[in-house]
Each structure stands twice: as structure tokens, then as C-alpha cells.
N, C-alpha and C positions, 0 to 999 in steps of 0.2 A: 555484847561480845566479850570474850574473856581476854585477860592479859596473861600471857604465858611466858614463863622464863625458861630459856634453854641454856643449859650449861654444857659447853663444848670445849674442844681443845685440839691441838695439833695431832694429826693422824687419826681423827675421828673417821668413821666410815662415811664416805662421800654421800651415798644415797640416804643413809640414816640421818644425816645432818640436813641436807638440802631439801629432800622431798617433803618431810613433815613441816619444815620451816616454811616452804612455799605454799604447801597445801593449807596450812592454818592461816597464813596471810590471805590466801585467796578466799577463804571462808569468812573473812572479815575480822579475825582475831588479831590482836597485837602480839607479836612475838619478839622478845628481846633476847638476842643471842650474845652470850658473854663467855669469856675465858679468863681465868686468873692471870694476873700480870699483863693483861692487854686491855686496850680501850677501843671505843667505837671507832671504826675505820681501819683498825688493824686487821690483818688477815691471819687465818690459820691454814695449815696444809691439811688436806684430806687424803685418804687412801681408799681405793676401790677394792672391796673384797668380793670374790666371785667363787662360785661352786662349779668346778671344772672336772670333777671326777677323781680328784686326789683325796687323800685321807683327811685333809683339812682344806679350808678355803685358801685361795691364792690372793696375793696382795700386790696392787699396782699403785703408783702415785696418782692421786686424783686432782681435783681443782683446788684453787685457793678460794677460801670463803671469807667474805668481809663481815666482821662483827658489826652489829648495829647498836650496841650498848656497851657501857664500861663496867667491868666486874666490880671494881672498887666502889662504885656508886649504888650497887644493888641493895635494896631493902626488900627482903623476901615477903614481908607483910603487904607490900604493894601489888603482889601477884596473886592470880586466881589458881594457877596450875603450873606444874613443872614438867619439862620434857628432858630426858637424858638419853642421848644417842649413844651408840656403841663404837666399835672399832678399838683402836689401841689407846685412845685418850683416857678412858676410865681407869686404866691401870695406874696412871700417875695422878690424875685429878683426885682420886680417893685419898691421896696423901695430904691434900690441902684442907686444913682445919675449917676454913670458912665455907668451902664447898660442903663439907660434912654438916656443918651447922645449918646451912640453907636447906639441905635435904631433910634434916631432922625437923626443921620448922614446918615444912609442907606436910610431913607425916603426922606430926603432933596436932597440927591444925586441921587434919583430915581434908586436905585439899587434894584434888586430882594430881596424880603422878603417872606419867607414861615412861617406860624405859624399854629399850630394845637391844638385843644382841649381848654385848659385853657391858652395856649400861647398868645392869643389875649389880655389877661389881661395886658401883657407887652405893647402891642400896644396902649391900651386905656390909660395907665398911661403915655406913651410917647406923647400922643396927636397927633398921626399921621394917624388916620383913618377917620377923619371927611370927609363926603361926599362919602366914599367908601362903597362897598358892601362887607360884612364880615360875614363869618361863624365862629362858635366856638362851644364848648360844650354848650348845651342849657341853662345851668345855668349861662352862661356868657352873655346871651342876654341883660339883663338890662344895664350892663356896656357898651356893644357895642353901644347900642342906646344912652346912656347918653354921649358917646364920639362923637356923631354926625354922626355915621355910620348907614347904613341900615343893620340890622341883616338879614341874609339869612338862613332860615331853610332848611337844606339839609338832605338827608338820611345819616346815619353814614358812608357810603362808598363814599360820594360825596365830591367834593372840588370846589372852585370857585376862579377865577382869576379876579382881578380888577386892571388894569394897571400892575404894577410890584409886586402886593401883591397877594399871594396865601394863602387861609385859608381853614380849614376843621374842622369838628366837633370832630373827634376822630380817633384812630389808624386804624379802618377798612378802612379809606380813604387813607391810604398810597399809593396805586397804582395811584389813581386819583391825589392826591396832588403832588407826586413826578413827575408824567408825566408833570403836568402843571408847576411846579417849574423848572424842567430841561429844558423845552422849553424856559424859560426866561434866562437861563444861557448862 
């Protein structure tokens, strides 16, 4: 079974954080959920994004999620794969130099990476998607293109794999994204 690193943070999208975390654990994989400046046992706040007919998603406060590993102790070389959930966390996590170094390690080592919704903001900041086909929440399209990737518009329940990279637009894509990600593990 694979050892998966999940980088997350406050106001990550609740489903995009919890569902893959639990599903990968249920399949027998080890998943270490970490957040900069936090340790195992600390919690992060999540938010629930929903599609209710407005021009963009709505946001509500979600659950508290307990981290099970300490960010400061992470050695990327110890992991087989990386998962980057979306929500609002990626917009500030991408400013953390160690987060960027970790993402670059996985890309350079050609290890599987899965990212959903706003998670590709971390991939664009790390400069690891040039020449790749990438999906993300539609509002991330300009960033994906500026990073030199081909933005792929998918239905909200779709996912795409390009090499060892799996991306998807939002939490309705969990079945497709997880199926493709697990195939790479």
C-alpha cells in the first residue's frame, strides 16, 4: 500500500479534505495530513462549498479536521504520492516555501500527485505543470494557462490524468479522481 502525503490548511474544502482522506485510508493506504505551523492532533477549520445556482459556489463553515502528522517533521522522500485538496487553503499555502519545495520534489521524482478544485493553485505556484493537461475549478483557468499548462474544462464530476498528475474541478469528481489516482499508486 502507498504512503500518501496530504497538504491541507484552514478553510480547505471539507469534502475535498475528508472524503479522499477517509477513502484512501479505507483502501489500506497510509495518509499523513499536515499543515504548515501545525502538529499532529491540531485541527484545521474547513468550509463547505456548494453549487446552488449562483454565479459561483456558496461557502459555509464546515467541520474541524484533526491533523495526524506534523508538517515540520515531513520528509517528502518518505512518501509515494501527494494529494492537494482545494478550497481557500491553497491561496495562502502557496506562499510557504517548504510547501512549494515538497510539491517540486514529487513532480521531479515523478511520483503521483492528485489535486482538485483550487488545489492546482499550489501546482502553478510550484511551477510543475508546464505542458500538462490540467483541470481545476473554472476560476483557476487563467492561472493554469499562465503556468504553461493546457486547461481542460471538464464536467464537475470528471477528472483527467496526464502522466502521474490527476486533477479535477471539484468534489463531485471524487469517484473519478480517486479511481485515477489509486491506479497510479
